[in-house]
Steps between C-alpha positions, in 0.01 A plus 500: 500500500520124560630362826478175690535687824203711594260535788142400430272786597255364756693176551766418755734314269715574198384411151675333208807291570598742776249352746205273558139585418383223733505465875355750740453784254137404441534596133511160327165343409506122477174483304624718213875459530540875472644765723207706621647834599557845364858535383475874474799695373831316496772632728867427439663332798797275561533124462396445861171681440593778743318828444741797522443752775359841412743788453503709818746768392864557417786512750766765435831423678768745616850433637807712572747242369864568590442866589519577877182683598614764755193668646518806724261681730523862615516648847143523617394171343429589137620280215827616348652358182282223353595239242320417177485124445492355151536151353837396641627858539450793736596867516490758781291809470704821463271674750310410816163334461219744435139494389613463138804349326643650179705257292594753233865444410531197730541130433157354438390228744129534421307266271212579265157344544405312177128465576248656734453332835503552874769454763357289781794378712863553593761284672853610583815395683825663610808310624777669703843450337714732714517492879429845638393651828219753499402722792135508402219284372461461126224368276559396140218571256428392143251689287394543140510837322326569168558745214241546223604425142739765367605623844812454715329621818391217731248521784408246770227252407415408857638150445742486792617262771719536810740212552534320832670479737589860581879548516667601827854512641742257332404388151610140441602380154235268360209655687205498260204733520181424311145615452195444281177691453185485286306803381179605334582510125716796399447558125793539260468591133688394190827696482512583870844445655543335837798538732585289808643721774670381821562741787567501873362730768589519867491719803646703655846472342626445147574140399656303215426140408668300222356190340329339203143567396234302318128539442206394291163647409185346356326669206158353420 
């Protein structure tokens, strides 16, 4: 591979026509007229001789799109009907949130993992779109569920974040809740399916909040 734009290994400048071999690099020897440094392996970079940053993982985005995300909590504070957030779409669960989620016969909002990796971070936001009054406090949560390859039964991965601020009294249109969290790597395998789940919990009374949801996770 020939290129006029490469970084000289052990020298501070660029070689070829992409940069000078003279100056403060300390590589050019006047007595011989040769560059005295170890080029090492060539590395493709851009015309400005900028070395690309190392890959630190992939970001997977989620957004509810035009679908109103109406989350409910039950009397006593438990989460009620959650929403499954996809890539510009969202659907409500047919049942209250439990320790597992079964998507058999439902619209699929999960995605398949194409290569092995680890989930290391989550960030999420929820924006109120309907003004409501609630007689309790309510906390919106975003979390990732996982199903092994060939299964429609999803279980929590432990990747979860509560969004702030906590909701109380009158919910104003445009109020945005957000939260981010990092975790020790949670492994995922090729073929695993991941599902982004939004829910709300509150105490002591039942509550309903309506808004839009978005989130992102990092898989390294």
